Structure formats: structure tokens, C-alpha cells
N, C-alpha and C positions, 0 to 999 in steps of 0.2 A: 194470569198471565205470566210469560216467565219474566228469569229477572233479564235478560237479553232486551227485550221487547220494553220494559220497565225502563231500562236505561237509554234506548232511541225514544219514547215518549218523554223524558224529562229533558234529554237533550234538544229536540223539537220544538219543546216547550218555551224552553229558557233562549234559545238561539232567537224565537219568534219574538223576544221582544231588543232584539240587539239590533239596529237599523241596519241598513247596508249602507256602503258608502254612496250607491246615488241616490239613496233618500237624503241622506245627509246634505246641508246645504253648502255652498262651499265658498269659500273664503273669498273675498276679491281682495285682492292685492297688483302694484302697479311696480314697473321696473322701468327705473330712466336709462337711456341709452348714452353714450358717450358723443355719440352719432348718428349718419343717417343712416338707412336701413341698408344693411348691407352683408356680406357671406361675415364679417367682423363677428356678428351677434346671431351666427348662423344655429347655436347651439339652443337657445332660446326659442328660436321657431321651432325647431325639431319637437323641443317638448311640447309646446303648444300645441304642434302638427299631428303627432305620435300622441297624444293624452296623458303625456306622461304628470304633464303638472295637472290634470284632471282625475289622473289614478293616486295624484297625495290632498286630494279632495280643496287644490286651489284653481282659482277664476284669475290668471296672472293677464291685465294690458300691460304690453308695451309700447311706451314713447318713444318717438327719435330724439335727440338732441333738441335742450331748448341751448340758442346761441347766446340769450338775455343770462343765464345763471350755468355756472357747472353741476355736474351732476352732484357731488357734494353737497352744497347749496339746493338743494332738490329734496336730495333725502334729509338735511337739518330741518328742514322745512316743514316735514311730513307731506309735501305734494307726492311725494313717494316713497315706497318702504323697502324696496332692494334699488341699489345702481350699481354701476358698472364705472371703473376709474382706472388709472394705472398705479406706479408705485406712489404717484402723490397724494395718496391717501395715506403713507408712510410719515409723509411731510407734514399733513392736516395733522393728525395723531400729536405729532411732536409740537404741532403750536397749539395744542388744546381740543381739538374737534375729538369728538365721541364716537371716533368711526370704528368700527368691526369688520376685520377681513374673515368673509366666508369660504374662499375658494381663490386662487389662482389660476386664470384660464392660458393666457400666455404665458411661457416661460422666460421668455428673452419680450423686451418693448419693443415693438417694431417703430416707435418713433426715431428718424433719422434727419438731417438734413442733408438735403441734394442742389446739386449747381451744374448747370447745361455744361457738357465737356469743351463747348466751345468757350468758358472762360479762362478754360487750364485753369482753373485752382484746383490744386493738387491736396490740399489738404486743411484741414477747419485754423492752421496760423494764418494761411493768403485769404483769411475771410478779414483782417484786420484794415477796416477802410472801407469794408464792402457795407449793402445794405442786406439786410436779413431779417427774412418775415418770420415771425412766429410768436407765439402770445404768450406776452410777461404777464405768465401766473401760475397757479401749481399745476398746470396740467401740461406747461411745457417744461416743466422743472428738471427733467432729462436731458435735456438740450441746454439749459442752465447751465447745471452742475457741468457739462464738457466744458462750455463756454470759462467757467470757473477754474477748471482745470489747465486752463492751456491759457487761462490768463486775457482772456478776449472780453475785455470791460466795455461799459455803456461809452466811456472815453475811446476807444479806437475802433470802434464799430456805430453803424447806425443803423437804431432797433424799428421797423417796421410793421407796426401791428397787423394782424394774420386778417385775411379778406378771405380765405377757404376758398383760393377762386388758384385755378392751376395758372389759368394765362398771366397773369401777372409777373412770373416767371419766364413764361413763350414772349412775353411782349417786351423784357428786356426792363421793367421798373424796380427787380429786385434783384441782386446778385445769388442767393439762396433763402430756401424757405422751409419750414421745418415739413415732414409729410410723413404717412405711414408707407413704409417699403411694400406694404402687401395694395399699395392702391396706384398711390402717382406715378411712381415708377411706370408701372404699363400705359397709363394715358401721353405720359409725356413721350414714351417711346414707339404709340399711335401715330402723334403728331411729327413721326421722325426728329426728337430731338433724345439723342443721348445724354446720359447724364451720369455724373459722377456721386457717390453714398458715400455721407460721413455718418459713420455709427459712433455713436456713445459708449458701446460696449466696445470698441477698438481702442477705446481711450481710458477705459478703466472704470467707465462709471454702466452698470450692467445690472439694469432695473427688473423687475417683472415690467410684465402689459396688461393684460386686461384683468382686472380683478372683480367679483361681486361682494357687493360689502351693502352692510346696515349699523345704525347708533346702537350705542351699547343697550338705552330704554326698549327699544320693540324687543330686541334677542333676548333680553330681560322677561319681558312681558309672555312672547310669544316662541317659546326656544322650539316645541316639535315644529310650529310653522316653518320655521327660519328650517329646522333638519331636512325639512320635506320640500320647500325650495330647492337648497341645495342639491339633494338628492336628484329632483325631476332635471335638473339643467345641468347637471354633469351627465345622468344618462341620456339628455337631449343630443349634448356635446359627441357623446360615445358616436350616437347614430347619425348626427353632419359629418362628423371626419369619414364615417364611413359610406356617405349614399351623399359626395360633393356633389354631383349631377342632377339626382331628384333634386336638393335641397335648393341651389342657382335656380333651376326652373321653379319652384317652389315661390322663391322671391320675387323672382318674376310677377310671377301672376300674382301674388299678395300686394306686394307696395310698389312695384313698376319700378324701378330706382332708374337713375339716368347714368346705367352702365351698359353694356352691350353683355350678353352670354358670355365671352371670351374674355373680358373682360373678369366680371364676377370669381370666371373658372381658374385665374390667375391667383385673385385672389384667395380662393379657398385651395390653392397649393402651397400660397407664403406662408398665409394662418397654418397648416397643419402644421409648416417648420417653424414657428413660432412656439407650438402650443407640445409640439415631441411627445406627442401619446405612446409610440414604439418606444421611449426613455424613461418616461416619468409617468406616475400615475396622476391622470384627470383630478385637477385641483389642486395637486398638493402644493404645499407651499412651506419651505427651508425659514424656520426661526431662526437662525444661523442668519440665512441669507437677509430678511427682513431685518436685522440688526445693524449687519454690514450695508447695507441701503442707509439704516438709521444716523449711522457713523456717517458714511458719505456727505451726507446733509449737512450735521454738524462741521464736517474738516472744511465746508466749502459757505460756512458762516451763515447758512440758509434756515438754521434752526437754532434756539437756544442748547449750548451746549450739556445745559444741565437736563432736558428733558427727558421722559421717559417714556416707554413702549407698555407697559404693562396693560392687559387688558386690549391690546390688539389683533388678538388670535380670537377666533370664535369658541374653543375647545377650553378655553379657561372658561367656559362658561357656564358650563355643561357638569352637571353631577353624574357622572356614569355615563353609560351607554343605554340610555331608556327606552324601550318600546316604545310604540306609538300609543296616544290613546286607545284606540277601537281594539289593539291587540291585547292592552292591559285590561281593559273588558273582555275581552272574549279567553283570556288564557283564564280571570278570575272562574268565569262561566264555566270552562270545561273542569277547572282543576275542583273544582266542588264535585261536578259529575261525576269525572272518571278520571284519580289521582296519577292511576298509573302512566295514563295517556301524557299527562302534563309532564309528571317526570321523565319522559322518554322526551318528548318535544325539548322540555332544559336541558335534558343533558346533551341533544344534537344542537343547539343555540350554543349551549357551549362550547362546544367544538367549533360552532361555526366563528363562534367570537374569537376563539385563539385564533384560528386560521387566522380570518382578517386580524386582528393584533400582529401577529406574526408577520402576513404580508406589507401589512402599513412597515413596523419596526424593517423589515426587511429593505423597503423601498428608501425608508428613511436613511438607513444606515449606506443602500449604494449609491444614495445623492450626495450623503456626504464623503465617502469613498471616491466619487467621480470628483467631489471638491478638492478632496485632497491631493491627487492627480494631480487635477491643474495647476494647485499649486508647487507638487513637484518636478511638474513639466515647466515653468517656467524657474523654479528656484533654479535647476538642474541639468534642463537641455538648453545648447546655445543655440538658438533660432532667429529669425526677423523673416516679416513679409516688405515687399515693397511693392509702389505702383511701377507699370511699365517701364517708367522713366528713371527705375532706381530710387524713388523717394521714400525714404524707409517710413513704412507707416506701424508698424509694432514690430515690438523688440522684447523678447523674454530678458530678467535678471541676470539670469545666468550667461548672457551675452555681456550686458551690463557688467558685471563683475571681471569676465573673461577681459575686457575694453577699458575699461574706467571710467568709460561715459554714463551716465543717466540717461533714463529710459527720454526726458524730455532733451536733452543734446542732439540723440539720435531720431529719433522723431520729428519729420520734416523736412530732413536735412537727404542729401545723395550720400547713397553707399559709399561713393567715392572715397569717403572721408575716414572710411579705415581701410580702402586699397592700400599694400603696402608696393614703393616705386618702383619697385627691383622684379616683384614676380609677375612672370607673362602668361601664368595658367589664363589670366583675368580674360584675355582676348581668344582663349579657347571655351571660357564659361560661357561669354554674351553670344558667340557666335552658335551654341546649342540651343539656348534657352531663347533665344530670337527664332529657330526655328521648330520653337514648340517641345523641344527635347529634353526629356532630363540628362543634368550632368551631374555627374561624380567625379572626385579629385582633390588634391591637396592645395589649401591658396596659405598666402600670408597675409597677414593682416598688420596695420600700424596701431598699436594702442594709444592711450590719448598723452599718456606721459614719448612717446616715441618709440617704444619696445617695440621689435618687431615677434609677431607670435604666428603660430603653424596651427590648422584646422582642416579637417579631413569636412570634407563640405558635399552634400544632397542638396543640388537646386533643382524645385520644378517651377513650371511654367502655369499659369494661368491664365486659362484661355474659356471664353466667353463667347458665343454667337462666332468662332471660327476668329474672332478677335485676341492679339494678345492683352491683358488687363493688370498681370503683373508675376511677381514671383516668390515665391517662401523657401527659407535656405534650413536645415536641420545640421546641425555640426558637431565637431565632438572635437576634442580640446587636442590634440595630437602633439604637445609643445615637447613634452618627454621623451617622446618617440624621437620624435624629431633628433632631439640634445645625444637619446643613445646612437640613433644612425650615426649622425655628425664623430662621437667619438670612436665608434666602429671605422671610422673612414681617414683620421684624424691623425696624425705624427704627434704622440703626447710630447715629444719635445722642443719642436720648432711651430709646431700649428698651421703645417703644411697639410696637405692629403698626404695619405700614406700609399707605400706598394699596392695595397690589396685594391684601393680605389683607379688608383693608375691601370692595373691593369684590366678593371674591369671597362674604365672611360677608353683606354684606348683598342682594344676589342670592338665597343661601339662605334668609335672614330671610323675605325678600318673598313666597317660596315657603312657607313654613310657613305666615307670615299668611295668604294665600289660602285654605287648607285647615283652618287651626283658626278663624280669624275674630276673633282675639285682639288686642289693646292692642300696639303698638311705640313706644317712644319714640328719636327722633334728635336729638343735640344736636350743634350745630357752633358751635366758640370761635376767636376770632381775639383777635390778642394787637396792645392799640391801639398807634398808632402806632409801630410795631417797625420799622419802616425809619428814620423820627428816631434811634430809640435807637441802629440799628447805626453810623449815622454820627455820633453823638456820644459811643460806648462803644468802637466796634469790633467788629467781629464771633467776635471769641472771647470778650470779653466777654456778647456775644448769644447764641452756642451755649448758654454759661452758665443764662444767665438762660433758656430753652427747655426748658432741660433739669430746671431747679426748677420750671417749670410743669408738664411732664410729670410732673415726679414726683407733684405735686400730683394730678393727673386719676387717676393710674395708683390711689392710693390709696384715690379715690374708688368706684371700682370693682370691687367686691369679688366680685360673683357668677361663677362660673363660667361664665354664657351671657351675661354684658355684654363691652363690647369698647371698649375706649382705644384709638385709633389717630394718628400723626401724619398729619394730611389731606396737609400740604404746608405750604413754609416755615413761616411762622408760626401756620396753623390746624390745627386738632385736632380730634377728632370721637368720639362716644359715640355704640353700639349699645347698646340697653337694654330686650330683649324683656321684654313680656310687664309692663310696669309701666306705673300709672295716672298721670294727670296730675299728682297731689297729689306722687307719688313723684319722680318726674322733676324736676317745680319744687326740691322739696329738695336732690336730687343736683347740680341746675345752681347753686342758691342757696351749697350747700359750697364749690363750686369758686372760685365768685366770690372771695366771703368769704375764704377760703385763700390764693388768690391775692395777692390784696390785701396779708392778713398777713404776705406775704414782705417787704414792705414794700425794695421795689428802686426805688431812687433813677431815674427818668425825669426829666430836665431840660425835654424836648422833648415832655411829656405833655399833651395838651390837655383831662387830667381833671383829676387828682390830684395830681399833681407826683411819683407813683409808676406803677411797672410795673401795668397794668391789661387786664383782658379785655371784651370783648364778647363776647356769648351768644345765641342762635337756635335753640329748641326748637320739636319738635312732639311730638302726642301722639294716632297715629289708627289706625285697622284700612286694612285693602286695601282695604275698600267705597271710600274717599276717597280712592286714589291708581290710577292706570293703571299703573305701571311702577316701577322702584327709580330713575330719572331722578327723576320728580314727586317722589318722596317724598326724597331729598335738595336739589330746586328748592326744597321748600316750607321747609325747614329753612333753607338758604342764605338766603331770601327775608324769613324771621324775624331770620337773623344781621344783615342787611343795616339791618332795622328800627331793631335795637339801635343801631348803629354812627349810622343819623340821629339818633336821639335824644339823643344825646352821648356815648354808648361809655360801656362799663363799667356793664353792666345788662345784664338778660333780657329776652327776650320770647321766648313762646309764643304759636304762633297759633294753636289752642287753647284754650275755656274747657272748665272742669272741668267732668264730667259725676258 
């Protein structure tokens, strides 16, 4: 007999003693769900339907919710080996329950508070004094966490025990109730009742949703089975998310839930958003995030400060990555018969492990990078979101640092508290976003201490089902830019605008004048005998005198559209858009009188013995001039006429009409 035939005979003989997976008896286990049969648990149904549990040697019974006790209690009593619960598992562990997380299915908790839009409750702070229906136990811990964060206590709202009937809200028996975002909003939408949704994650309480868990003792005694159950469940979820309509039809056929097919499809879409399989590996949970959830419970005084979380992660109970019992037996049998084949399989297996380990590490690092990215966004990106009525719903730390407000001071209040009273850009902003258009531009804010701030703003409207539901603002701090711009158009001595800015504004006003055919006034001012003043009193005193005259002119030019300018040397100019003859003359007369009232001695004056000014003014329409140069020229001629008449007087080149 050849060596080849002998080896084959021995292999067949030994393999004949290794029982097949079909012959081995399956292990009976029970999975306790946290609610009734629906798409929320489709992955476990898929693992059962597609035979993934059976392939792992498991016969799984899936029980719906037991209204008399929580899933944690069912598992701790031994009535079920596996359970589904949310991040309240962390709170239970902190309080001493020996529960262990196997996998996180929902990356974000779908538990929210909902109110009818007709109640006009715009943020959770307005629930004070209201009737709120929720479970007062660890199953609603995320809601209690949000309440504690917002200082909503037992004394300032009425707790109503949850009846799990949506009709309580429809009937007006309660003002708000806890609900799953994947479920109840659709039911109320079908009833024609639009709702407002308050998510705890918007207020800093971002917990995991559904997670698979077991007890410490069961894991330690059944490590291979627990890993098999985890593998089959995640494989089932992968199938369910890729075959949503098929699983909806199967759920209807098998369990006949009290929901329409469209309702279950809606739940399927929202469930996929909670799981985020395209971003995060199915079942993955971050130990850092679990620790932050635990810290949140401690900070909210829902758990002892010295409570520890060691042992909550299933991986800490495993001694390396073991093969299953059947694979181990098969490997030993084959290794006796043909060492080279085992060696080859071992090498391939090590490579596969390395790839899996590398992929797991990359995913972990990617999640950590994503979390760091969001932290950086919060710290350094100026952003906030509001309701359609401008009520602030979230605000980044960067916005708080810029304005001096805390997040608690901003959230729940109108965005108007940040609005600068002199900024007219808000009118354009509001008109644009109310039309559903993105608005980009510079706006002025008021800080908490009253300081004026400038930001470059991009505001995007949020539209759902054709209705405006809110806005998101992303901004850049441009205070330094505005300061540089101000310096480039400001006269360093007097603080008035400079000649460069005058040239830009006068050209823009001339073009506007041509379109509107309104009137414009230009006042030119010259300090009388100023060279003689400098020669007599010196340039330092001359500068002080120019500053005093500039202050008089600036105080008299009060409208936002008006412009006071140091034109050059001892000359000043004032632009007055849309001003009639009488108004122009009155302003010129006040400036003349108040400069005279300064009583600044001038021994070399040819007029009064004090500092005085000559004023030339013009009040015309675009039809009277051909360009900005002719406008300035006519005002200059009026000024020189005033000087030729003896100075310390006003000449206007046009008669009142």
C-alpha cells in the first residue's frame, strides 16, 4: 500500500471518531429581550432564521419583554442566560451587579422624550411644572441623567409612571413621555400628531443603546458558548441590516406584531442609523466611552463616587483568542497525521489573526480619532443650532469661550441674546434662512460683558418634510481681521475715518445716488489760520486741537450711514446721504458753533482770536454732477468762498428747495 493511501486511510479512520456538528446535541439557552417583538431585535431573529445559532451549536429561545421585571433581573435570577439592555448595564455594574457586556448593537441610545408640537414646549427646561411619563428605574437612566443635568427635579415636575400606551400623550393625560425614536414618532405621525423630540445626547448624555450582556459566572463557566452566541448574533445583525424588507416580512409572519409593514420599515431605517454599521464595526464598544458613561452617572450622583467598573468588558475574561473545542480536536487529530498541513494552517491562521487584530486596532484608533475630532470641533469651532423660532438647542464650547456665556446660559434661550443692536445684517440673515436658503456673511455679536464681537457666519436651515425645523450656524472669529480693517481706514491722530475710506464711500454713494435720484450732502471743513497756530503754539498743541475739533465733528454725525473723515492736514469732510438742505445746514451750523465754543486761544487768528473753522457745503442730486470729482470740487468751491468771505462762516452752494 502506498504512503499516500495509508495516510488517507488513517485520516479517514481518525476523522470517523470526530462527531459532526449535526450529531452533537445543541445547547439550549434563552435570550431575554427588553421589549416586544419588533425590528429592534431583527439581528437575533436573523441569526435564528438563517441558522447562525445552529451552526454554533446553539438552540436559542427568544423571549419578549417581561413587564414585571427588567432584563437584568431575569438574567441575574437565571431565568435567561443572555439579555438585551441599554447603558443602564453600566449603572447596574457600578451598583454591584455582576453583569458583563458582550457587544454594543446600538451606538447611540434611541431613548428620547417627545411632546406634541401643539404643546409649544421648545426645550426640556420648559418641562418644569409639566406631567412627564417615564420609568423611574435604571431602564430610563438616560432620561434621568438629562433631567439631572438640566436641574429638573422631583419638586419641579410631575412624574407619571409609564403605561407604555401612546394614547396617554394623544389624550393629553401627560405633557411628555419617554419613547424610542425608532418607534413612537411614526405612530404619532400616523395619527396626524407632529411631535417635538428631545434627545439626551443634545445635552451631553450620549449613551450606548441596546447591548448584549451575561453574568460574570455564566461567562467564566461557558466561555466558548458565550463567544459562539456573540459571533452568531453579530452575523445575524449583519444579515438583517442588509435585508431589511425580508426581515420585516419574516417578523410579521412569525410574531404578528401590532404594527404595519410601513411602521416596521420606518423602524428598520432608524435602527440602522442608531447602529451605524458603515462607520463602526458591529458589536464594537469603547472602554473609554463606557468609563465616560460611568463618570456621568457618578457626577449626576446616580452611582457611588468610588464605584469601579473592572470586569464589565467580556474580553477581560478570555485567556487569549482560543479556537473552539471542535476545531481544537480537529487540529490535534490532523497534527498527528500530517504535521506540515497543520503547520500551514497555523501560519495562515496567524496571518488571519494578525489581520483581524490590525483591523480591530485600526477601528479602535479610528473611533478614538473620531471622538478626538468631535472634542476638537467642540473646543475650537464656533457653532450652535437653534429651533425654527431661534431657541438655542446646542452650543459649542468655542462659542461659549468667545461670548463669555456658559452652555447652560445659552441653551433654551433665544439667539437674540447674542445679537448686537447696531448690526443690520440680521434682517438679511433671517429673510434668507426663512426661505430655506444658506446665508453667508459677517455679523456682530454682543458678549456677556457687553463687548462687541465680529464673526464670519454660515447659517444653514434644516428642513424636514418641507417644513423649516431649525438652523445650524458655523462661524469664524474675525475680530482681528475687523480690527486690522478698522486701522486701515482710520486716521491715527483723530480716530475719524481717513481719506482712503472717504474715497471708497463717496464713490459708492455716488453710484447709489444715480440709482435712487435722492439727495446727498457733502460738508468740507478747514481750520482757519492753522499754519500760524502751529507756528505759534507748536505741533503737539496743534495735534491736540485737531483731536478736539474731530471729536466735535464725530459727535454731530450720529446716523450709521453718515461718515466723518479727516480729509488731510487741518481739513475734514462729512458725507450725509439722503439729507435735505435744512438738515445739512443745521449740522454744519452746530459744528461751527461748537468748535467756536471750545474757546481755544489763537493769537494769530484773523477772525475772533480763538480757533475757528470755515465750512463749505453742498446739497444736490446725481443730475447736478457728472462724477465724484465734480461733487468734491463743488464742495471745495463753497469752502473757498467761505474763506474769501472772512472765514468762520458757512457757505452752501444750493438754495433750499
